[in-house]
C-alpha positions as a printed Julia matrix, in Angstrom:
82×3 Matrix{Float64}:
 -18.29    5.12    2.11
 -14.75    6.45    2.46
 -11.92    5.94    0.01
  -9.86    2.78    0.51
  -6.11    3.26    0.85
  -3.46    0.55    0.84
  -0.29    1.13    2.86
   2.71   -1.16    2.41
   5.82   -0.44    4.49
   8.12   -2.77    6.4
   8.87   -0.02    8.94
   6.11   -0.57   11.5
   6.32    2.92   13.0
   6.03    4.64    9.62
   3.14    2.45    8.45
   1.32    2.96   11.74
   1.8     6.74   11.6
   0.49    6.98    8.03
  -2.48    4.82    9.0
  -3.29    7.03   11.99
  -3.24   10.23    9.93
  -5.34    8.77    7.12
  -7.91    7.27    9.48
  -8.23   10.63   11.25
  -9.32   12.0     7.84
 -11.92    9.19    7.58
 -10.13    7.03    5.01
 -10.48    3.27    5.18
  -6.94    1.9     5.49
  -5.52   -1.56    4.85
  -1.97   -1.77    6.15
   0.66   -4.41    5.47
   4.25   -4.76    6.59
   5.2    -7.01    3.67
   4.65   -6.75   -0.06
   3.58  -10.4    -0.32
   0.66   -9.89    2.06
  -0.38   -6.74    0.21
  -0.31   -8.5    -3.16
  -2.51  -11.26   -1.75
  -5.02   -8.64   -0.53
  -5.04   -6.83   -3.87
  -6.41  -10.01   -5.47
  -9.73   -9.51   -3.68
  -9.91   -5.82   -2.72
  -9.97   -2.66   -4.83
  -8.18    0.44   -3.58
  -8.43    4.11   -4.49
  -4.76    4.73   -3.65
  -1.68    2.69   -2.75
   1.18    4.05   -0.66
   4.24    1.86   -1.19
   7.67    1.93    0.44
  10.35    1.54   -2.21
  12.95   -0.18   -0.02
  11.52   -3.37    1.45
  13.06   -6.83    1.79
  12.19   -9.56   -0.73
   9.72   -7.57   -2.88
  10.22   -3.81   -3.03
   7.7    -1.09   -3.84
   8.72   -0.94   -7.5
   8.09   -4.67   -7.86
   4.69   -4.28   -6.2
   3.86   -1.48   -8.64
   4.98   -3.65  -11.57
   2.78   -6.5   -10.3
  -0.21   -4.15  -10.06
   0.27   -2.88  -13.59
   0.85   -6.41  -14.95
  -2.62   -7.28  -13.6
  -4.03   -4.13  -15.27
  -4.73   -2.55  -11.89
  -4.58    1.21  -12.48
  -4.78    2.31   -8.84
  -2.82    5.54   -8.29
   0.4     4.92   -6.36
   2.55    7.07   -4.1
   6.08    5.75   -3.58
   7.87    6.46   -0.31
  11.64    6.57   -0.06
  14.22    7.59    2.5
């Protein structure tokens, strides 16, 4: 089984590009364009890595990271920023 990677970015083109590259390396990717949807998924799915955009509307990447850590989820996180 391949590693599971979470991508959260409100920029569709960026999220799609990251997904394409990771899938070409045989990673299993779950992609979301909103932090709320990603947080809902994290309730039921474990990930080996999360790639989070810092600047998103409503909930930003830092807030998603804080929510993960508040739930004692220690998944490694990469933060993307312009």
